[in-house]
C-alpha positions, 0 to 999 in steps of 0.5 A, spaced: 306 739 820 309 746 817 310 752 821 308 759 819 312 764 821 310 771 820 313 775 827 311 782 824 304 781 824 303 781 831 305 788 832 299 790 827 294 786 831 296 788 837 297 796 835 292 796 830 290 803 832 291 809 828 298 813 829 298 820 832 302 823 826 301 821 818 306 815 817 308 817 810 310 824 813 314 822 819 318 816 815 319 821 809 322 826 814 326 821 818 333 819 816 333 812 818 331 809 811 332 802 813 328 802 819 323 805 816 323 800 810 324 806 805 327 804 798 327 810 794 327 818 794 324 822 788 324 829 787 316 829 789 315 823 792 318 816 795 317 809 795 317 804 801 315 797 803 308 796 807 310 794 814 304 789 814 304 787 807 299 783 803 304 779 799 312 779 799 314 786 795 308 790 797 310 797 796 307 804 797 309 810 793 307 817 796 308 824 794 312 828 800 305 833 799 300 831 805 294 831 801 288 826 801 287 826 793 290 825 787 286 832 784 290 836 790 297 834 787 300 839 783 302 836 776 309 835 777 308 831 783 302 827 780 307 825 774 313 824 779 308 819 783 306 815 776 314 815 774 316 812 781 310 807 780 313 805 774 320 805 777 317 800 782 314 796 777 321 795 773 325 794 780 320 788 782 319 785 775 327 785 775 328 782 782 322 778 785 319 776 778 311 777 779 306 774 774 302 780 775 301 786 779 295 789 783 296 797 783 291 802 786 289 808 790 284 808 795 281 814 796 277 815 802 275 810 808 269 806 805 274 805 799 279 801 803 284 807 805 287 805 811 291 812 811 286 816 808 289 823 809 295 822 805 294 819 798 299 813 796 299 808 791 299 800 793 303 796 789 302 788 790 306 783 786 302 777 785 303 770 783 299 764 780 296 761 787 299 766 792 292 766 795 291 759 799 286 757 805 290 762 810 286 768 809 279 765 808 279 761 814 285 764 819 284 771 817 292 770 816 296 771 810 303 768 809 309 772 807 314 767 805 320 772 806 322 776 812 321 784 811 328 785 812 331 780 806 326 783 801 328 790 803 335 789 802 334 786 795 329 791 793 334 797 796 340 794 791 335 794 785 333 801 786 340 803 787 342 800 781 336 803 777 338 810 780 345 809 777 342 808 770 337 814 771 331 809 771 331 809 763 335 802 762 330 796 763 332 791 769 333 784 767 332 779 771 338 776 770 342 782 772 344 782 779 345 789 783 352 791 784 354 791 791 357 797 791 352 801 787 352 808 787 347 810 793 341 814 792 342 821 795 
């Protein structure tokens, strides 16, 4: 018998009510990036891991501006959102090597937005065969790696990308340096 261990899911199940404050605004203002799973801070937005991921490496890219929709963002913020999304795709390709991605923005509750008051982009890495019987029969998704382990790997890749101003393509064979320049 195989044992499936995903302890962070219990917090979601027990506390699935809407938070009092916007999680994106709260986490962006915070100083505890590792605790908040915040991977990268850009000029107008940031990248963070989803605490309740659909798949390993599920990221969210959000502007610092608290707005409901893309058309409410100033042009420079919208551009930064796309640039952070592209950086995230490069980092995920280099570090965890997915075979594809689901990238999307849910605007409004009926479209599936869990946090509809703050626009954000979901990036979900995908692999052939990553969906099995668990979501269908047990309404449970199995994430094969602990969130903190994924965080450490991705944070190192974001630091490496930041060191090279995000212009250099990250190759799967290149491992991040442990002493990479911190993101300011």
